[in-house]
Short mmCIF file of the C-alpha atoms (twelve columns), coordinates in Angstrom:
data_MODEL
# 
_entry.id   MODEL 
# 
loop_
_atom_site.group_PDB 
_atom_site.id 
_atom_site.type_symbol 
_atom_site.label_atom_id 
_atom_site.label_alt_id 
_atom_site.label_comp_id 
_atom_site.label_asym_id 
_atom_site.label_seq_id 
_atom_site.Cartn_x 
_atom_site.Cartn_y 
_atom_site.Cartn_z 
_atom_site.pdbx_PDB_model_num 
ATOM 1  C CA . MET A 1  124.451 -55.012 23.459 1 
ATOM 2  C CA . SER A 2  123.706 -58.531 23.642 1 
ATOM 3  C CA . PRO A 3  121.750 -59.450 26.612 1 
ATOM 4  C CA . ALA A 4  123.404 -62.746 28.489 1 
ATOM 5  C CA . PRO A 5  120.743 -65.311 28.667 1 
ATOM 6  C CA . GLU A 6  119.423 -66.604 31.499 1 
ATOM 7  C CA . PRO A 7  121.132 -70.079 32.834 1 
ATOM 8  C CA . PRO A 8  118.501 -73.058 32.054 1 
ATOM 9  C CA . ILE A 9  118.800 -74.512 35.609 1 
ATOM 10 C CA . MET A 10 117.821 -70.744 37.208 1 
ATOM 11 C CA . VAL A 11 114.894 -70.775 34.679 1 
ATOM 12 C CA . LEU A 12 113.887 -74.257 35.502 1 
ATOM 13 C CA . LEU A 13 114.159 -73.669 39.170 1 
ATOM 14 C CA . GLY A 14 112.067 -70.611 38.860 1 
ATOM 15 C CA . GLY A 15 109.088 -72.063 36.927 1 
ATOM 16 C CA . GLY A 16 109.300 -75.597 39.464 1 
ATOM 17 C CA . ALA A 17 109.089 -73.324 42.349 1 
ATOM 18 C CA . LEU A 18 106.113 -71.316 40.933 1 
ATOM 19 C CA . LEU A 19 104.301 -74.529 39.669 1 
ATOM 20 C CA . GLY A 20 105.277 -76.032 43.210 1 
ATOM 21 C CA . ALA A 21 103.675 -73.340 45.094 1 
ATOM 22 C CA . TYR A 22 100.870 -72.826 43.267 1 
ATOM 23 C CA . TRP A 23 99.966  -76.471 43.345 1 
ATOM 24 C CA . LEU A 24 100.426 -76.821 47.038 1 
ATOM 25 C CA . ARG A 25 98.542  -73.802 47.656 1 
ATOM 26 C CA . LYS A 26 95.652  -75.176 45.245 1 
ATOM 27 C CA . LYS A 27 96.015  -78.689 47.020 1 
ATOM 28 C CA . SER A 28 95.543  -76.970 50.425 1 
ATOM 29 C CA . LEU A 29 92.583  -74.839 49.256 1 
ATOM 30 C CA . ILE A 30 90.638  -78.291 47.908 1 
ATOM 31 C CA . SER A 31 91.721  -80.247 51.105 1 
ATOM 32 C CA . ALA A 32 90.413  -77.434 53.477 1 
ATOM 33 C CA . ALA A 33 87.260  -77.086 51.232 1 
ATOM 34 C CA . GLN A 34 86.823  -80.896 51.562 1 
ATOM 35 C CA . THR A 35 87.229  -81.336 55.581 1 
ATOM 36 C CA . SER A 36 85.164  -78.413 56.430 1 
# 
């Protein structure tokens, strides 16, 4: 039983999506705090 390794592309896409969502959320929070 050898687990099939995940494709590097899927790993990069998943990590990029998480980082992008976190960055956008953080950026929106910062901009909202500055404008108010």
